[in-house]
C-alpha positions, 0 to 999 in steps of 0.5 A: 666713284667715291659713293661706289667704293663706300658702298662696297665697303659697306657691303662687305662689312655686312658680310663680315658676320658669317663666321667660318667653320662648324659651331660648338655644340658639346658632344653627348655623353652616354651617362648612367642614370644613379650610382650602384648605392649600397647601404647604407648610401642614399640620393641627397638632393640636388644642389648645382649652385653649392660652394667647392670649398673648403671642405677640410674644415667639416672634421674641425681639425685646426692643424689641417685648417692652418696648412690647407691655407699654407698651402693655397697660399704658398704652393709654387704648382698653383701659382703656375696654374694661376699664371697661366690663367693670366696669361690666357686672359691677356690672350682674350684682350688681344684677340678682341683688339684685332675686332677694331681698327688700329690707328697709328701715327708716325714720324720721319725726321731725316737730312739724306742725300740722293745719288746721282748714278741711281736709274734714270726713270726717263731717257730725256731727265737725268738725274741730279745729286740733291741734300734735301730735308724730309720731315713727315707727321702721318695718322694710320689706320689699319682694319681687317674685315673679318669677312670669314669669320677668323677673328671671331673663331679666334675670340671663340678659342681665346675665351674657351681657353681662358675658361680652360685655363680658370677650370684648371686652376680649380682643379688644382687647387682640388688636387692640391687641397685634396692630396695634402688632406691625404697625407696628412690623415695618413700621417696621423694614420701613422701615430695612431699606429705609433700610439699602438705599438707603444700600448703593445710594447708596454704590454709586453715589456710588463710580460717579459718581466713577469716571465723573468720573474717567473723563471728567476722563481724556477717556475718557467724554463729560459724559453719563455723569456726568450720568447718574452725578448724575441717579441719586443724586439720585434715589436721595436723593430716595427717602429722605426719602420712606421717612424720612417714612413710618417716622416715620408708623409711629413715631408711630402707636406712640407713641400705642398705647403711651400715649406723647405722640408728640414725646417718643417716638423709637426707633433705626434697627434692621436685623434678622433675624426668622425667621417662627414657626411657626402650628399650625393647627386645624380652622375649628369651632376658630376660634370657640372661639379669638377673642374676637370671635366669642365676644362676638358669641356672647354679644350673641345670648344677652343680647338672647335675654333681652330677649325673655323680659323683654318676654314677662314684661308680659303677665304679673301683676306681684306684689309683697309688701311687709310692714311693722312697726314704731311710731308714737307722738306721744311719744318715752316711749311710743314702743316701748309696745305701743300704739304697734306698728302693721304690715301684710302685703299683695300687690299684683297687677296684670295688663294687660288692655288696652295698645293692642299696646304689649306686644305691639310691645316683645317684636316689637321684641326680637326683632328685636334678636336676629334682628340679633344673629343676622345679625351673629354670621353675619356675624363667623363668616364675616369670622372664616373668610375672614381665617384662610384669606386668612392662610394663602394669603397667608404661603404666597404670600409666601413662594414670592415671597420666596425667588423674590425672592432669585434675583432679587437675585443675578442682577440683581448679576450683571447689574451686575457684567457691565455695570460690566466691559463699561462699564470695558472701554470696550465698553458705555454708561454707560446699561448700568451705570445701567440695572443700578444701578437694576434692583438697588436695585428687586429688594433694596427688593422683597425687603425689602418682602416679608420686611416683608409677611410679618411683616404677614401672620403677625400678621394671621394670629395675630390671626385665629387669635385668639392664642396657641398651644401647640406640640404634639409632633406638630408639624413644627419647620421649614416655616409651619404652621397650628393 
């Protein structure tokens, strides 16, 4: 009998290697073979093992480097993502513990009185009230035989969730760095705009003084002075608007670095940035680099494991629970042979009729998996869109920036001509004002384009999944993509 029992237990354990539910396979997604690259972009050599940060150091701005380090160290959002990862890893440990027998030791020390009026177990044997001690010390083992693979699927799901949390942490870090860099470059662009406005104000004040002097000499009318004053007042009003926009970006940077906005300030600085080259990979490699894509893929794996867990409910639940210990009414005889107690047994439960509860749970899990598949494909499509937007956007802004510099030179030439004609008395001051306003608009537009190029560069790096390693075959000039 004993050998048969052990044989049966061995057979049950052998069957435990089968896991219920479908094995996970990453669903195929339709990807383009190449990007729609326009000049001067070209493809660089793929490098799947390239590092993903710190890409912001390529600008050589110590202030930006310091802010990025502060954000990575003090951001509450990043701290919350790190805590979620720690929770997920702890859940993997909890799930894996179910693979092994659980050993527990228990003791009971009691002095109790038994009721004489309790129900009889035998009509011929009356009950008596007794007062006695009860001392128990025992070891108990609980082990669930994973016949259906429920535990294996639980571990699989917990591991996928932990990997998803790790990808979410990397994505949070990437988004935090990108948002900070974007706000920082937007703020520096506004510093450049303020510098342009300051130069324009100096020019307009000089023009106002010149118009006033001509009016005092009787060579110009009061209208010329009024027009010069109106242009200066309009430009001064724009300064306050730009300063307001700058303060908002400054406050956003303070929050990203974990600093209260009232105690945070960055001095204005006009800085010329050289946009680094960005090597491009083929579209399929973006999926290996972007942490949000990795997170969506791991979510599918976790949802697939839930199907197996739900399917396992169709199979028997098998628990093995041996126990060994001693029990006595006296401590002196607690560890003697007559006090020994033990038990060996197997508990098996098989659902028979559940009114569709288990099937509903499986369908629910399958619906959750289908939802993660749809979300994965949405994330992939978004990734393709963002990279293509970054490629075409940088190329267009580069051409627009070149043309804007040409427009500035043209506007300056027009202003020189208008000023000379006005000083010679063959043109009205309105021509000078129009030329000054056109130059101001051209200079501000060129400054805004430079800021947009920086922000779009950050957007493209984020879309590509972070930093890269430039290979020997990547040219040193011109925007590139990996």
